[in-house]
C-alpha positions as CSV (number, residue, x, y, z in Angstrom):
1,M,-6.2,-0.3,-38.2
2,H,-9.8,-1.7,-38.6
3,R,-10.5,-1.2,-34.9
4,R,-9.8,2.5,-35.1
5,A,-12.3,2.9,-37.9
6,F,-14.9,0.9,-36.0
7,L,-14.4,2.7,-32.7
8,S,-14.7,6.0,-34.5
9,L,-18.1,4.9,-35.9
10,A,-19.1,3.6,-32.5
11,I,-18.4,7.0,-31.0
12,L,-20.2,8.9,-33.7
13,F,-23.3,6.6,-33.6
14,P,-23.4,5.2,-30.1
15,G,-27.1,4.4,-30.3
16,C,-26.7,2.1,-33.3
17,L,-25.0,-0.7,-31.3
18,E,-27.3,-2.7,-29.1
19,Y,-26.5,-5.9,-27.3
20,I,-28.1,-8.2,-24.8
21,D,-26.0,-9.5,-21.9
22,G,-26.0,-13.0,-20.5
23,N,-29.0,-12.1,-18.2
24,G,-31.1,-10.9,-21.2
25,E,-30.7,-7.2,-20.3
26,E,-30.1,-4.6,-23.0
27,I,-26.7,-2.9,-22.9
28,T,-26.0,0.2,-25.0
29,E,-24.0,3.4,-25.3
30,P,-20.5,2.1,-26.0
31,G,-19.5,5.8,-26.1
32,D,-19.3,5.6,-22.3
33,V,-16.3,3.3,-22.6
34,E,-13.1,4.2,-24.4
35,V,-10.4,1.8,-25.4
36,I,-7.2,3.8,-24.6
37,W,-4.7,1.2,-25.4
38,S,-4.7,-2.4,-26.9
39,D,-2.3,-4.8,-28.5
40,L,-2.3,-8.3,-30.0
41,L,0.0,-10.5,-28.1
42,R,1.3,-14.1,-28.7
43,D,2.7,-16.7,-26.4
44,D,4.8,-19.7,-27.8
45,P,4.7,-18.5,-31.4
46,G,5.3,-21.2,-34.1
47,T,4.3,-24.1,-31.8
48,E,1.2,-26.1,-31.3
49,D,0.8,-24.2,-28.0
50,E,0.7,-20.8,-29.6
51,R,-1.8,-18.6,-27.8
52,V,-3.1,-15.2,-29.1
53,Y,-4.9,-12.6,-27.1
54,V,-5.7,-8.9,-27.0
55,W,-4.6,-7.1,-23.9
56,G,-5.8,-3.5,-23.4
57,V,-6.9,-0.8,-21.1
58,V,-10.3,0.9,-21.2
59,R,-11.7,4.0,-19.4
60,N,-15.2,5.0,-18.2
61,V,-15.5,8.3,-20.0
62,G,-19.2,8.8,-19.2
63,E,-20.9,10.6,-16.3
64,R,-22.3,7.5,-14.6
65,T,-21.1,4.5,-12.7
66,L,-21.3,1.4,-14.8
67,N,-22.1,-2.0,-13.4
68,Y,-21.5,-4.0,-16.6
69,V,-18.9,-3.4,-19.3
70,E,-18.4,-5.7,-22.2
71,I,-15.6,-5.9,-24.7
72,R,-16.1,-7.9,-27.9
73,A,-12.9,-8.8,-29.8
74,T,-13.3,-10.0,-33.4
75,F,-10.2,-11.7,-34.7
76,Y,-9.3,-11.7,-38.5
77,D,-6.7,-13.5,-40.7
78,E,-4.4,-11.8,-43.2
79,E,-7.2,-11.7,-45.9
80,G,-9.5,-9.9,-43.5
81,E,-11.8,-13.0,-43.0
82,E,-13.3,-13.2,-39.6
83,L,-11.9,-16.2,-37.6
84,E,-13.8,-15.8,-34.3
85,S,-15.6,-13.3,-32.1
86,V,-15.1,-13.5,-28.3
87,I,-16.8,-11.5,-25.5
88,E,-15.2,-10.7,-22.1
89,N,-16.8,-8.5,-19.4
90,V,-16.2,-6.6,-16.3
91,D,-19.0,-7.3,-13.9
92,E,-18.3,-4.8,-11.2
93,D,-19.0,-1.1,-10.6
94,V,-16.7,1.1,-12.7
95,T,-16.9,4.8,-11.7
96,S,-16.5,7.7,-14.1
97,G,-12.9,8.3,-15.1
98,E,-11.7,4.9,-13.8
99,E,-9.4,2.7,-16.0
100,W,-9.0,-1.0,-15.9
101,S,-7.2,-3.6,-18.0
102,F,-8.8,-6.5,-19.9
103,E,-7.7,-9.6,-21.8
104,V,-9.6,-11.3,-24.5
105,E,-8.1,-14.6,-25.6
106,F,-8.6,-16.3,-29.0
107,P,-10.3,-19.6,-28.2
108,D,-7.9,-21.9,-30.3
109,F,-4.2,-22.7,-30.1
110,G,-1.5,-23.6,-32.5
111,E,-2.0,-23.2,-36.2
112,R,-5.4,-21.6,-35.9
113,A,-4.1,-19.1,-33.5
114,A,-1.1,-18.4,-35.8
115,A,-3.6,-17.4,-38.5
116,V,-4.8,-14.3,-36.4
117,A,-3.4,-11.2,-38.0
118,T,-5.6,-8.3,-36.8
119,Y,-8.6,-7.6,-34.5
120,E,-11.4,-5.1,-33.8
121,L,-12.8,-4.2,-30.4
122,E,-16.3,-3.2,-29.6
123,P,-17.1,-1.9,-26.1
124,A,-20.7,-1.9,-24.7
125,T,-22.0,-0.9,-21.3
126,G,-25.0,-1.3,-19.0
127,V,-26.0,0.6,-15.9
């Protein structure tokens, strides 16, 4: 629910989000990447090995080939408190119209992973 509101804002105001990648280069224009499907998944629920992750599919909806795509997943508990924010990236050329899957894993297991109730996704790109 929260991620739809955020993604709507990201599309309306794409220049407002600005990130720096691991190489110190600016990445912007998340409007070039659209999350077309995502879901919160759990392995081994109710155990100390419980694992939580977001699996999804994104599409390059821009006119250009992207050579860096970043997906930031922010995980929240039932009260809406942020538990953790994790970044995954695709470090390969992604042409216009191409789709690819991604997985962003919550970094903890067990009880802490069980506390995850919702998430938000923030895409960012670089050329």
